[in-house]
C-alpha positions in Angstrom: 54.1 66.7 41.6 53.3 65.4 45.0 56.2 63.0 44.7 58.6 66.0 43.9 57.4 67.9 47.0 57.8 64.9 49.2 61.3 64.4 47.8 62.2 68.0 48.5 60.8 67.9 51.9 62.9 64.8 52.7 66.1 66.3 51.4 65.4 69.6 53.3 64.8 67.6 56.6 67.9 65.5 56.1 69.9 68.7 55.5 68.6 70.2 58.8 69.5 67.1 60.7 73.1 67.1 59.3 73.4 70.9 59.8 72.5 70.6 63.5 75.1 68.1 64.2 77.7 70.1 62.4 77.0 73.1 64.6 77.8 71.3 67.8 81.2 71.0 69.1 83.1 70.6 72.4 86.3 71.8 73.8 88.2 71.4 77.0 90.4 73.6 79.1 92.5 73.0 82.3 92.0 74.9 85.5 95.0 75.7 87.7 95.9 77.9 90.6 99.1 78.9 92.4 98.6 79.2 96.2 101.0 82.0 97.7 102.5 81.5 101.1 100.8 83.4 104.0 102.4 86.7 104.7 104.1 87.2 108.0 104.7 90.4 109.6 106.8 90.5 112.9 107.6 93.6 114.9 111.3 93.9 115.8 111.5 97.3 117.3 109.0 100.0 118.5 109.2 103.5 117.2 111.1 105.8 119.6 111.4 109.6 119.1 113.7 109.7 122.2 113.7 112.7 124.6 112.5 116.0 123.3 112.2 119.4 125.0 109.2 121.3 123.4 109.5 124.7 121.8 109.0 127.8 124.0 106.2 129.0 121.6 104.1 127.4 118.9 104.7 124.0 117.5 107.9 122.3 116.2 108.3 119.2 114.0 110.9 116.4 114.9 111.7 114.1 111.9 112.6 110.5 112.7 114.6 109.0 109.7 114.0 105.5 108.7 117.8 105.0 109.2 117.5 106.4 112.7 118.3 109.9 114.1 116.0 112.8 114.7 116.2 116.2 113.0 114.5 119.1 114.7 112.5 121.4 112.4 112.6 125.3 112.9 112.0 126.3 116.6 113.9 126.2 119.9 112.8 122.8 121.0 115.6 120.3 121.2 116.1 116.4 120.6 118.5 114.8 123.0 118.8 111.0 122.4 117.2 107.6 122.3 115.6 107.6 118.8 115.0 104.5 116.6 112.7 103.8 113.8 110.2 101.0 114.1 111.4 97.9 112.5 109.3 95.0 111.2 110.2 91.9 109.1 108.0 90.6 106.3 108.1 87.3 104.7 105.9 85.4 102.1 106.2 83.9 98.6 109.5 84.5 96.7 109.4 86.9 93.8 105.9 88.4 94.7 105.4 92.1 95.3 103.6 93.3 98.3 102.2 96.7 99.0 103.0 98.5 102.3 100.3 100.5 104.1 101.2 102.5 107.3 98.4 103.8 109.7 98.3 105.5 113.0 95.6 103.5 114.6 95.6 105.3 117.9 96.8 108.9 118.3 99.4 110.0 120.8 98.0 110.1 124.3 98.3 113.4 126.3 98.2 116.9 125.2 100.3 118.7 122.5 102.0 115.8 120.7 100.8 114.7 117.3 101.9 111.8 115.0 99.7 111.4 111.8 99.5 108.7 109.3 100.3 111.2 106.5 103.7 111.7 108.3 104.8 108.1 108.4 107.5 106.8 105.9 109.0 103.4 105.3 112.0 102.1 103.8 111.4 100.5 101.4 108.8 102.8 100.0 105.2 101.6 99.2 106.1 98.3 97.7 108.5 95.4 98.4 109.7 92.5 96.2 109.9 89.3 98.5 113.1 87.4 98.2 112.3 84.3 100.4 113.9 85.8 103.6 112.4 87.8 106.5 113.1 91.2 105.0 113.3 94.3 107.3 111.1 97.3 106.9 112.0 100.5 108.9 109.3 103.1 109.7 110.1 106.8 110.6 107.8 109.7 110.7 107.3 113.3 111.8 106.2 114.2 115.3 104.7 117.6 115.8 105.3 118.9 119.4 103.4 121.9 120.7 104.8 124.4 123.5 102.1 123.2 125.8 102.9 119.5 125.4 101.9 117.5 128.6 105.1 116.4 130.5 105.8 112.7 130.4 105.7 109.7 128.1 103.3 109.8 125.1 102.3 106.6 123.2 100.6 106.1 119.8 100.0 102.8 118.0 101.1 102.4 114.4 100.2 99.6 112.1 102.0 98.1 109.0 99.7 96.3 106.6 101.2 94.2 103.9 99.2 92.9 101.1 100.1 90.8 97.9 99.6 92.9 94.8 
């Protein structure tokens, strides 16, 4: 009987040894990465709303189109000339999509003239598919002018942020 138990114990121990090695396995995988070209943003033109006469009462919007030209909103204020949208060029890796974010980083100086981030528009819209060239982006917006706007030049700073998506 003792021999049978010893034989059974040896067989069981051997089975465990073989089972342990059958449960171990290895595999390999490769690791790769594609590095995108750095994004480049170059300012070509500043945004110009041109020359504007304020309304006699209240506030009036003046819309600068991304293709140029200013359209006065309701009111008796007037636009005269000199408008141009801001223009930037963007370049990076071909066939990659980038997101475009517009921000007014410093408000119009002086009194009674407002340019807000929510009123900025770009052409193209919020994204751009890069084609390997320096692609133009035009930026327009809506300027709000109050009847009490201070006389003289007013300046704000706008920023175009471009991010790979």
